[in-house]
TIZAPA-137028 format. One record per residue: residue number from 1; residue in one letter; x, z, y negated of N, C-alpha, C, CB in turn. Coordinates in steps of 0.05 Angstrom, whole numbers. Glycine has a CB too. Example, Ala and Ser with C-alpha at 12.3 -4.5 7.8 and 13.67 -1.06 7.14 Angstrom:
<nodes>
(1, 'A', (264, 156, 114), (246, 156, 90), (264, 156, 66), (226, 181, 89)) (2, 'S', (257, 142, 45), (273, 143, 21), (258, 157, -1), (282, 114, 12)) 
</nodes>
This chain:
<nodes>
(1, 'M', (1395, 4370, -1004), (1411, 4394, -999), (1399, 4411, -977), (1416, 4410, -1025)) (2, 'L', (1415, 4420, -959), (1406, 4439, -938), (1411, 4467, -948), (1421, 4433, -912)) (3, 'I', (1391, 4484, -945), (1394, 4513, -949), (1386, 4527, -924), (1376, 4523, -973)) (4, 'K', (1405, 4542, -913), (1400, 4557, -888), (1406, 4587, -893), (1418, 4547, -865)) (5, 'Y', (1387, 4604, -887), (1390, 4633, -891), (1402, 4645, -866), (1363, 4646, -899)) (6, 'L', (1426, 4655, -867), (1439, 4668, -844), (1431, 4697, -841), (1469, 4665, -846)) (7, 'G', (1426, 4710, -864), (1418, 4738, -863), (1431, 4754, -886), (1425, 4751, -837)) (8, 'H', (1418, 4776, -894), (1428, 4794, -915), (1429, 4778, -941), (1455, 4806, -908)) (9, 'S', (1453, 4773, -952), (1456, 4757, -976), (1471, 4731, -971), (1470, 4773, -998)) (10, 'C', (1473, 4724, -946), (1489, 4701, -937), (1472, 4676, -932), (1505, 4708, -913)) (11, 'F', (1478, 4655, -947), (1465, 4629, -944), (1487, 4609, -938), (1448, 4621, -969)) (12, 'Y', (1479, 4588, -923), (1496, 4565, -918), (1483, 4542, -932), (1501, 4559, -887)) (13, 'L', (1497, 4529, -951), (1486, 4506, -966), (1504, 4482, -961), (1484, 4513, -996)) (14, 'K', (1492, 4459, -958), (1507, 4435, -953), (1495, 4412, -970), (1507, 4427, -923)) (15, 'S', (1512, 4400, -986), (1503, 4378, -1003), (1499, 4352, -988), (1522, 4374, -1026)) (16, 'D', (1486, 4333, -1001), (1482, 4307, -989), (1508, 4293, -984), (1464, 4290, -1007)) (17, 'K', (1529, 4301, -999), (1556, 4289, -995), (1572, 4304, -974), (1571, 4289, -1021)) (18, 'G', (1561, 4326, -963), (1575, 4340, -941), (1591, 4364, -950), (1592, 4322, -927)) (19, 'I', (1591, 4371, -976), (1605, 4395, -984), (1588, 4420, -977), (1610, 4394, -1015)) (20, 'S', (1601, 4440, -965), (1587, 4463, -955), (1597, 4489, -968), (1590, 4465, -924)) (21, 'I', (1578, 4507, -972), (1583, 4532, -986), (1570, 4555, -971), (1574, 4531, -1015)) (22, 'L', (1585, 4577, -967), (1573, 4602, -958), (1571, 4621, -981), (1590, 4614, -935)) (23, 'T', (1550, 4637, -983), (1548, 4658, -1003), (1550, 4685, -990), (1522, 4655, -1019)) (24, 'D', (1567, 4702, -1000), (1570, 4729, -991), (1571, 4732, -960), (1548, 4746, -1002)) (25, 'P', (1590, 4720, -947), (1592, 4722, -918), (1597, 4750, -908), (1614, 4703, -907)) (26, 'Y', (1578, 4761, -894), (1579, 4789, -885), (1598, 4793, -861), (1551, 4799, -878)) (27, 'K', (1605, 4818, -856), (1619, 4825, -831), (1599, 4835, -811), (1641, 4847, -837)) (28, 'S', (1596, 4820, -789), (1577, 4828, -768), (1584, 4856, -757), (1577, 4807, -745)) (29, 'G', (1564, 4874, -756), (1569, 4901, -746), (1579, 4920, -767), (1588, 4899, -724)) (30, 'A', (1579, 4912, -792), (1589, 4928, -814), (1574, 4955, -816), (1587, 4914, -840)) (31, 'Y', (1587, 4974, -827), (1576, 5001, -832), (1565, 5013, -806), (1553, 4999, -853)) (32, 'G', (1583, 5014, -787), (1577, 5027, -761), (1554, 5014, -746), (1569, 5055, -767)) (33, 'G', (1551, 4988, -750), (1530, 4973, -735), (1504, 4971, -750), (1526, 4986, -709)) (34, 'A', (1502, 4983, -774), (1477, 4981, -789), (1470, 4953, -797), (1479, 4998, -815)) (35, 'L', (1491, 4936, -800), (1486, 4907, -805), (1491, 4892, -779), (1505, 4897, -828)) (36, 'A', (1469, 4886, -765), (1470, 4875, -738), (1467, 4845, -736), (1450, 4889, -721)) (37, 'F', (1469, 4831, -759), (1467, 4802, -757), (1491, 4791, -741), (1467, 4789, -786)) (38, 'A', (1486, 4769, -727), (1507, 4757, -710), (1530, 4747, -727), (1495, 4734, -693)) (39, 'P', (1553, 4744, -715), (1576, 4732, -730), (1569, 4705, -741), (1601, 4731, -712)) (40, 'I', (1581, 4699, -764), (1577, 4673, -776), (1593, 4651, -762), (1584, 4674, -807)) (41, 'T', (1580, 4630, -754), (1594, 4608, -740), (1596, 4583, -757), (1581, 4602, -714)) (42, 'E', (1581, 4582, -779), (1581, 4558, -796), (1608, 4555, -810), (1558, 4559, -816)) (43, 'E', (1619, 4531, -809), (1644, 4525, -823), (1638, 4515, -851), (1662, 4505, -807)) (44, 'A', (1650, 4527, -871), (1644, 4519, -899), (1670, 4513, -913), (1629, 4542, -913)) (45, 'D', (1667, 4496, -934), (1690, 4489, -951), (1696, 4512, -971), (1685, 4463, -965)) (46, 'I', (1674, 4524, -980), (1676, 4544, -1002), (1660, 4568, -995), (1667, 4532, -1029)) (47, 'A', (1669, 4592, -1003), (1653, 4616, -1001), (1652, 4629, -1028), (1666, 4636, -980)) (48, 'V', (1627, 4635, -1037), (1622, 4649, -1062), (1620, 4679, -1057), (1596, 4638, -1076)) (49, 'I', (1636, 4695, -1070), (1638, 4724, -1065), (1628, 4739, -1089), (1667, 4732, -1057)) (50, 'S', (1607, 4755, -1086), (1597, 4771, -1108), (1613, 4797, -1112), (1568, 4777, -1105)) (51, 'H', (1622, 4809, -1090), (1638, 4833, -1090), (1649, 4837, -1062), (1622, 4858, -1100)) (52, 'E', (1667, 4857, -1059), (1683, 4858, -1035), (1673, 4879, -1015), (1711, 4865, -1041)) (53, 'H', (1649, 4889, -1017), (1638, 4906, -996), (1634, 4891, -970), (1610, 4919, -1005)) (54, 'E', (1638, 4903, -947), (1640, 4888, -922), (1614, 4876, -913), (1650, 4906, -901)) (55, 'D', (1591, 4883, -925), (1567, 4869, -918), (1563, 4844, -936), (1543, 4887, -922)) (56, 'H', (1583, 4838, -952), (1583, 4814, -969), (1609, 4798, -968), (1577, 4822, -998)) (57, 'F', (1629, 4809, -955), (1655, 4796, -955), (1669, 4801, -929), (1672, 4805, -979)) (58, 'D', (1674, 4779, -914), (1690, 4781, -890), (1704, 4754, -886), (1672, 4788, -865)) (59, 'A', (1728, 4753, -896), (1743, 4728, -894), (1756, 4724, -866), (1765, 4727, -915)) (60, 'K', (1762, 4746, -853), (1778, 4745, -828), (1762, 4733, -805), (1788, 4772, -820)) (61, 'S', (1735, 4738, -804), (1719, 4730, -781), (1707, 4702, -783), (1697, 4750, -777)) (62, 'L', (1710, 4689, -806), (1698, 4663, -810), (1713, 4642, -793), (1698, 4654, -839)) (63, 'P', (1700, 4622, -782), (1712, 4603, -764), (1734, 4586, -777), (1692, 4585, -752)) (64, 'N', (1734, 4584, -803), (1756, 4570, -817), (1760, 4583, -844), (1751, 4539, -820)) (65, 'P', (1783, 4582, -856), (1787, 4595, -882), (1777, 4579, -906), (1817, 4601, -885)) (66, 'P', (1753, 4586, -916), (1743, 4571, -939), (1756, 4580, -964), (1712, 4575, -941)) (67, 'L', (1754, 4564, -985), (1763, 4572, -1012), (1745, 4593, -1023), (1765, 4547, -1031)) (68, 'M', (1756, 4616, -1030), (1740, 4638, -1040), (1737, 4636, -1071), (1753, 4665, -1033)) (69, 'I', (1712, 4637, -1080), (1706, 4635, -1108), (1698, 4662, -1119), (1683, 4614, -1114)) (70, 'R', (1714, 4672, -1138), (1709, 4698, -1151), (1708, 4696, -1181), (1730, 4718, -1142)) (71, 'A', (1714, 4673, -1192), (1715, 4669, -1221), (1706, 4641, -1228), (1743, 4676, -1232)) (72, 'A', (1700, 4637, -1252), (1691, 4610, -1261), (1714, 4590, -1256), (1684, 4610, -1291)) (73, 'C', (1707, 4567, -1243), (1727, 4548, -1237), (1713, 4521, -1229), (1745, 4558, -1214)) (74, 'R', (1730, 4501, -1224), (1721, 4476, -1213), (1734, 4472, -1186), (1727, 4452, -1232)) (75, 'A', (1718, 4466, -1165), (1729, 4463, -1138), (1713, 4441, -1124), (1728, 4490, -1123)) (76, 'M', (1727, 4423, -1112), (1715, 4401, -1096), (1693, 4386, -1112), (1702, 4412, -1070)) (77, 'G', (1699, 4383, -1138), (1680, 4368, -1155), (1657, 4384, -1165), (1671, 4345, -1141)) (78, 'L', (1655, 4410, -1159), (1633, 4427, -1167), (1643, 4447, -1188), (1621, 4442, -1142)) (79, 'E', (1625, 4453, -1207), (1631, 4473, -1228), (1618, 4500, -1220), (1621, 4464, -1255)) (80, 'F', (1634, 4521, -1220), (1624, 4547, -1213), (1625, 4565, -1238), (1640, 4560, -1190)) (81, 'D', (1602, 4575, -1247), (1600, 4593, -1269), (1595, 4621, -1259), (1577, 4584, -1289)) (82, 'V', (1610, 4640, -1270), (1608, 4668, -1260), (1602, 4686, -1283), (1634, 4676, -1246)) (83, 'A', (1581, 4703, -1280), (1574, 4724, -1299), (1581, 4751, -1287), (1544, 4722, -1308)) (84, 'N', (1596, 4767, -1301), (1604, 4793, -1291), (1582, 4814, -1299), (1632, 4802, -1302)) (85, 'V', (1570, 4826, -1278), (1549, 4846, -1283), (1556, 4871, -1266), (1521, 4835, -1275)) (86, 'W', (1535, 4887, -1259), (1540, 4912, -1245), (1524, 4914, -1219), (1535, 4935, -1263)) (87, 'H', (1535, 4930, -1201), (1522, 4935, -1175), (1502, 4958, -1176), (1543, 4942, -1153)) (88, 'D', (1499, 4970, -1200), (1480, 4992, -1204), (1470, 4991, -1232), (1494, 5019, -1198)) (89, 'D', (1454, 5010, -1240), (1442, 5011, -1267), (1457, 5031, -1284), (1413, 5018, -1266)) (90, 'Q', (1482, 5038, -1277), (1498, 5057, -1292), (1525, 5045, -1300), (1502, 5083, -1275)) (91, 'G', (1525, 5020, -1305), (1550, 5007, -1314), (1572, 5006, -1293), (1559, 5020, -1338)) (92, 'G', (1564, 5007, -1268), (1583, 5006, -1246), (1594, 5033, -1237), (1606, 4990, -1254)) (93, 'A', (1584, 5055, -1249), (1594, 5082, -1243), (1589, 5089, -1214), (1581, 5102, -1261)) (94, 'K', (1567, 5080, -1202), (1560, 5087, -1174), (1572, 5067, -1154), (1530, 5088, -1171)) (95, 'R', (1570, 5041, -1159), (1577, 5021, -1139), (1596, 5000, -1149), (1552, 5009, -1128)) (96, 'G', (1604, 5001, -1173), (1623, 4981, -1183), (1612, 4956, -1194), (1642, 4975, -1161)) (97, 'A', (1628, 4935, -1194), (1621, 4910, -1207), (1608, 4891, -1187), (1646, 4897, -1219)) (98, 'N', (1595, 4871, -1199), (1581, 4850, -1183), (1584, 4824, -1199), (1551, 4857, -1178)) (99, 'R', (1586, 4802, -1185), (1588, 4776, -1198), (1564, 4758, -1191), (1614, 4761, -1189)) (100, 'I', (1552, 4747, -1212), (1531, 4727, -1208), (1544, 4700, -1210), (1508, 4730, -1230)) (101, 'T', (1539, 4683, -1190), (1552, 4656, -1189), (1530, 4634, -1190), (1569, 4653, -1164)) (102, 'C', (1534, 4615, -1208), (1516, 4592, -1210), (1532, 4566, -1206), (1502, 4592, -1238)) (103, 'F', (1520, 4547, -1193), (1533, 4521, -1188), (1512, 4500, -1184), (1553, 4522, -1164)) (104, 'V', (1519, 4475, -1187), (1501, 4453, -1183), (1509, 4437, -1159), (1501, 4435, -1209)) (105, 'M', (1490, 4433, -1141), (1493, 4415, -1118), (1469, 4395, -1118), (1494, 4431, -1091)) (106, 'D', (1475, 4370, -1115), (1454, 4349, -1114), (1435, 4352, -1138), (1439, 4351, -1088)) (107, 'D', (1446, 4357, -1162), (1431, 4359, -1187), (1412, 4383, -1187), (1415, 4333, -1191)) (108, 'I', (1416, 4402, -1170), (1400, 4427, -1169), (1418, 4450, -1176), (1386, 4430, -1141)) (109, 'R', (1410, 4466, -1196), (1427, 4488, -1204), (1418, 4513, -1189), (1425, 4493, -1235)) (110, 'I', (1437, 4525, -1174), (1432, 4548, -1157), (1445, 4573, -1169), (1442, 4543, -1128)) (111, 'C', (1431, 4595, -1168), (1442, 4620, -1178), (1440, 4642, -1157), (1427, 4629, -1204)) (112, 'H', (1463, 4652, -1149), (1464, 4674, -1129), (1470, 4700, -1143), (1485, 4668, -1106)) (113, 'L', (1452, 4719, -1142), (1455, 4744, -1158), (1472, 4765, -1145), (1428, 4755, -1163)) (114, 'G', (1481, 4760, -1120), (1497, 4781, -1106), (1481, 4807, -1104), (1523, 4785, -1121)) (115, 'D', (1495, 4829, -1108), (1482, 4855, -1107), (1476, 4865, -1136), (1500, 4876, -1093)) (116, 'L', (1461, 4850, -1150), (1453, 4857, -1177), (1438, 4884, -1177), (1436, 4835, -1190)) (117, 'G', (1447, 4903, -1193), (1435, 4929, -1193), (1419, 4937, -1217), (1456, 4949, -1189)) (118, 'H', (1413, 4917, -1235), (1399, 4923, -1260), (1385, 4898, -1269), (1419, 4934, -1281)) (119, 'T', (1366, 4901, -1288), (1354, 4878, -1300), (1374, 4866, -1320), (1327, 4886, -1315)) (120, 'L', (1367, 4842, -1330), (1386, 4827, -1346), (1381, 4829, -1376), (1386, 4798, -1338)) (121, 'S', (1402, 4832, -1391), (1400, 4831, -1420), (1395, 4803, -1430), (1425, 4844, -1434)) (122, 'L', (1387, 4800, -1455), (1384, 4773, -1466), (1410, 4757, -1466), (1373, 4775, -1495)) (123, 'G', (1432, 4771, -1471), (1458, 4758, -1470), (1465, 4749, -1442), (1479, 4777, -1480)) (124, 'Q', (1459, 4764, -1422), (1464, 4756, -1394), (1447, 4733, -1386), (1460, 4780, -1375)) (125, 'V', (1422, 4733, -1394), (1404, 4711, -1388), (1414, 4685, -1400), (1375, 4717, -1399)) (126, 'K', (1424, 4687, -1425), (1435, 4663, -1438), (1460, 4654, -1424), (1441, 4670, -1468)) (127, 'E', (1477, 4673, -1416), (1502, 4666, -1402), (1496, 4651, -1375), (1519, 4690, -1396)) (128, 'I', (1476, 4660, -1361), (1468, 4648, -1335), (1457, 4620, -1340), (1448, 4665, -1320)) (129, 'G', (1439, 4617, -1360), (1428, 4591, -1367), (1406, 4582, -1348), (1450, 4571, -1366)) (130, 'T', (1402, 4556, -1347), (1381, 4545, -1331), (1385, 4550, -1301), (1379, 4514, -1336)) (131, 'V', (1363, 4556, -1287), (1365, 4561, -1259), (1342, 4546, -1245), (1363, 4592, -1252)) (132, 'D', (1349, 4530, -1225), (1328, 4517, -1208), (1321, 4534, -1184), (1338, 4489, -1199)) (133, 'I', (1342, 4543, -1170), (1337, 4559, -1146), (1351, 4586, -1149), (1347, 4545, -1120)) (134, 'L', (1336, 4608, -1148), (1347, 4635, -1151), (1347, 4649, -1125), (1330, 4650, -1172)) (135, 'L', (1371, 4658, -1116), (1375, 4674, -1092), (1377, 4703, -1102), (1400, 4665, -1076)) (136, 'I', (1357, 4720, -1096), (1354, 4745, -1109), (1350, 4769, -1089), (1330, 4744, -1128)) (137, 'P', (1365, 4791, -1093), (1361, 4815, -1076), (1334, 4828, -1084), (1384, 4834, -1079)) (138, 'V', (1320, 4839, -1064), (1294, 4850, -1070), (1289, 4877, -1056), (1272, 4831, -1062)) (139, 'G', (1308, 4887, -1041), (1304, 4910, -1024), (1307, 4937, -1038), (1323, 4910, -1002)) (140, 'G', (1319, 4938, -1062), (1321, 4963, -1076), (1343, 4980, -1064), (1296, 4978, -1076)) (141, 'V', (1345, 5005, -1074), (1364, 5026, -1066), (1393, 5018, -1075), (1363, 5031, -1036)) (142, 'Y', (1404, 4997, -1063), (1431, 4988, -1070), (1431, 4966, -1091), (1445, 4979, -1045)) (143, 'T', (1408, 4954, -1095), (1405, 4932, -1114), (1378, 4935, -1129), (1406, 4904, -1099)) (144, 'I', (1371, 4916, -1144), (1344, 4916, -1156), (1323, 4915, -1134), (1341, 4892, -1175)) (145, 'G', (1300, 4927, -1138), (1278, 4926, -1120), (1257, 4907, -1129), (1266, 4954, -1116)) (146, 'P', (1234, 4907, -1116), (1213, 4888, -1123), (1205, 4887, -1152), (1188, 4894, -1107)) (147, 'E', (1202, 4910, -1165), (1193, 4910, -1193), (1214, 4898, -1212), (1187, 4939, -1202)) (148, 'E', (1240, 4906, -1207), (1261, 4895, -1224), (1266, 4866, -1218), (1287, 4911, -1219)) (149, 'A', (1262, 4858, -1193), (1265, 4830, -1185), (1245, 4813, -1200), (1262, 4826, -1155)) (150, 'N', (1220, 4823, -1203), (1200, 4808, -1218), (1208, 4805, -1247), (1173, 4823, -1216)) (151, 'Q', (1221, 4825, -1259), (1230, 4823, -1286), (1252, 4802, -1289), (1240, 4850, -1296)) (152, 'V', (1271, 4802, -1270), (1293, 4783, -1271), (1282, 4754, -1268), (1313, 4788, -1248)) (153, 'I', (1263, 4751, -1250), (1250, 4724, -1246), (1237, 4715, -1272), (1230, 4725, -1223)) (154, 'E', (1223, 4733, -1285), (1210, 4727, -1311), (1230, 4719, -1332), (1193, 4751, -1320)) (155, 'S', (1253, 4732, -1331), (1274, 4726, -1351), (1287, 4699, -1346), (1296, 4748, -1350)) (156, 'L', (1292, 4692, -1321), (1307, 4667, -1315), (1289, 4643, -1311), (1323, 4672, -1290)) (157, 'Q', (1264, 4647, -1304), (1245, 4625, -1301), (1254, 4603, -1282), (1239, 4612, -1329)) (158, 'P', (1262, 4611, -1257), (1271, 4590, -1238), (1247, 4575, -1227), (1286, 4603, -1215)) (159, 'K', (1253, 4552, -1214), (1232, 4536, -1201), (1226, 4548, -1173), (1241, 4507, -1198)) (160, 'I', (1247, 4556, -1159), (1244, 4567, -1132), (1259, 4594, -1131), (1254, 4547, -1110)) (161, 'V', (1246, 4614, -1118), (1258, 4640, -1114), (1261, 4645, -1084), (1241, 4663, -1128)) (162, 'V', (1285, 4652, -1075), (1289, 4658, -1047), (1298, 4687, -1045), (1311, 4639, -1035)) (163, 'P', (1281, 4705, -1033), (1289, 4733, -1031), (1311, 4737, -1010), (1265, 4749, -1024)) (164, 'M', (1327, 4757, -1015), (1349, 4764, -996), (1354, 4795, -998), (1376, 4748, -1002)) (165, 'H', (1371, 4805, -981), (1380, 4833, -983), (1356, 4852, -982), (1396, 4838, -1008)) (166, 'F', (1342, 4851, -959), (1319, 4869, -954), (1321, 4879, -925), (1292, 4854, -959)) (167, 'K', (1306, 4900, -920), (1307, 4912, -893), (1292, 4895, -873), (1294, 4940, -894)) (168, 'N', (1304, 4892, -849), (1291, 4879, -827), (1303, 4890, -801), (1293, 4848, -828)) (169, 'E', (1296, 4878, -778), (1306, 4889, -753), (1336, 4887, -749), (1292, 4875, -730)) (170, 'K', (1349, 4870, -765), (1378, 4867, -762), (1393, 4883, -784), (1386, 4838, -764)) (171, 'C', (1378, 4895, -802), (1391, 4911, -823), (1379, 4939, -824), (1387, 4896, -851)) (172, 'G', (1396, 4958, -818), (1387, 4986, -817), (1389, 5001, -843), (1401, 5000, -796)) (173, 'F', (1396, 4988, -864), (1399, 5001, -890), (1371, 5011, -899), (1411, 4983, -911)) (174, 'P', (1370, 5034, -913), (1344, 5045, -921), (1332, 5030, -946), (1346, 5074, -928)) (175, 'M', (1327, 5004, -942), (1316, 4988, -964), (1287, 4982, -958), (1332, 4962, -968)) (176, 'Q', (1273, 4968, -977), (1246, 4960, -972), (1246, 4933, -958), (1231, 4958, -999)) (177, 'P', (1225, 4928, -942), (1223, 4901, -929), (1214, 4880, -949), (1203, 4903, -905)) (178, 'V', (1217, 4856, -942), (1211, 4834, -960), (1181, 4834, -968), (1218, 4807, -947)) (179, 'E', (1164, 4844, -951), (1135, 4843, -957), (1129, 4860, -982), (1119, 4853, -933)) (180, 'A', (1145, 4880, -988), (1141, 4895, -1012), (1144, 4878, -1037), (1160, 4919, -1013)) (181, 'F', (1162, 4859, -1035), (1166, 4840, -1057), (1145, 4818, -1058), (1194, 4827, -1056)) (182, 'L', (1137, 4809, -1035), (1118, 4787, -1033), (1089, 4796, -1040), (1118, 4775, -1005)) (183, 'A', (1083, 4821, -1038), (1056, 4831, -1041), (1045, 4823, -1068), (1056, 4862, -1039)) (184, 'G', (1021, 4811, -1068), (1006, 4804, -1092), (1014, 4777, -1104), (1010, 4825, -1112)) (185, 'K', (1034, 4764, -1093), (1043, 4739, -1104), (1027, 4716, -1091), (1073, 4734, -1099)) (186, 'K', (1020, 4696, -1108), (1003, 4674, -1098), (1020, 4650, -1089), (984, 4666, -1120)) (187, 'E', (1040, 4643, -1104), (1056, 4619, -1098), (1078, 4626, -1079), (1067, 4607, -1124)) (188, 'I', (1071, 4627, -1053), (1090, 4633, -1032), (1091, 4611, -1011), (1084, 4661, -1019)) (189, 'R', (1115, 4602, -1005), (1118, 4582, -984), (1134, 4596, -962), (1133, 4556, -993)) (190, 'R', (1121, 4600, -939), (1135, 4614, -917), (1145, 4592, -898), (1115, 4633, -902)) (191, 'A', (1171, 4589, -896), (1183, 4570, -878), (1179, 4579, -849), (1213, 4566, -885)) (192, 'Q', (1178, 4560, -831), (1175, 4566, -803), (1201, 4575, -790), (1164, 4542, -788)) (193, 'G', (1223, 4571, -804), (1249, 4579, -793), (1268, 4588, -814), (1261, 4556, -778)) (194, 'C', (1293, 4583, -810), (1314, 4594, -828), (1325, 4573, -848), (1337, 4604, -812)) (195, 'E', (1316, 4548, -846), (1328, 4528, -864), (1308, 4508, -875), (1349, 4514, -849)) (196, 'V', (1314, 4497, -898), (1298, 4476, -910), (1317, 4456, -923), (1279, 4488, -931)) (197, 'I', (1306, 4432, -927), (1321, 4412, -942), (1305, 4408, -968), (1323, 4385, -926)) (198, 'I', (1320, 4410, -991), (1307, 4407, -1017), (1321, 4386, -1033), (1307, 4435, -1032)) (199, 'H', (1306, 4369, -1045), (1316, 4349, -1064), (1306, 4355, -1092), (1308, 4320, -1055)) (200, 'K', (1319, 4344, -1112), (1312, 4350, -1140), (1283, 4344, -1145), (1330, 4333, -1158)) (201, 'E', (1273, 4322, -1134), (1245, 4315, -1138), (1225, 4334, -1124), (1240, 4287, -1129)) (202, 'D', (1235, 4351, -1106), (1218, 4370, -1092), (1213, 4395, -1108), (1230, 4377, -1065)) (203, 'L', (1228, 4400, -1129), (1226, 4425, -1144), (1198, 4427, -1155), (1247, 4426, -1166)) (204, 'P', (1184, 4450, -1151), (1156, 4453, -1160), (1155, 4457, -1191), (1143, 4476, -1146)) (205, 'K', (1133, 4451, -1202), (1129, 4456, -1231), (1123, 4485, -1236), (1106, 4439, -1242)) (206, 'T', (1111, 4499, -1217), (1105, 4527, -1219), (1124, 4543, -1202), (1075, 4533, -1211)) (207, 'C', (1134, 4565, -1212), (1153, 4581, -1197), (1142, 4589, -1169), (1160, 4607, -1212)) (208, 'T', (1157, 4583, -1148), (1147, 4587, -1121), (1167, 4604, -1106), (1144, 4559, -1107)) (209, 'I', (1157, 4623, -1091), (1173, 4640, -1073), (1177, 4625, -1047), (1161, 4668, -1069)) (210, 'L', (1202, 4621, -1039), (1208, 4608, -1013), (1219, 4630, -995), (1228, 4585, -1016)) (211, 'Y', (1204, 4637, -974), (1213, 4658, -956), (1224, 4645, -931), (1189, 4677, -948)) (212, 'L', (1250, 4649, -927), (1264, 4638, -903), (1270, 4661, -884), (1291, 4624, -912)) (213, 'L', (1266, 4655, -858), (1273, 4675, -838), (1303, 4675, -833), (1258, 4669, -811)) (214, 'P', (1315, 4699, -830), (1344, 4700, -824), (1349, 4687, -797), (1354, 4728, -824)) (215, 'S', (1371, 4671, -795), (1377, 4657, -770), (1392, 4674, -751), (1392, 4632, -776)) (216, 'N', (1407, 4694, -761), (1425, 4709, -744), (1414, 4736, -737), (1452, 4712, -757)) 
</nodes>
């Protein structure tokens, strides 16, 4: 499976059979230019949408119209499980709802947390289930920050953790940079670029942070 980090919370994933998925495709230039990642050019069969804020959802600018996944369903032979959570720690009172989406590609179970704004209850952990690769926001302010992210990781026990939704030169939001999350961690794999290929047999026995550089 190919995993390519486009930027913010958007990843492009492609299975060995050629099925492709985008997660939270952003609108380039959103929020008055604060989100300066380049337009998405990758064509995907499916797009997983955690919520409809424009830094996570832009159907009009994508090069082809993918199938939008917002609820549990089966599509193109893949099962999508969705857990309904919140974009903040006040039951959605500040920023509304958020969807966590899990699916299996090439025998690897992937969990995209979207803009999760709180730590997880035991019931939510059980609903999410087993996770091999966790795509997790770490920048804080609008989502969980480094400390809460560590708690979520401890709850879900994934094999690989990929940080997303943090401040960098293409994102002007007042969030923390990824280094705030990486600080003090020992098991870190820093990729040389924006993409990696992972097979089931490659999954580490010890939880490993995989830091991908945004491509856009």
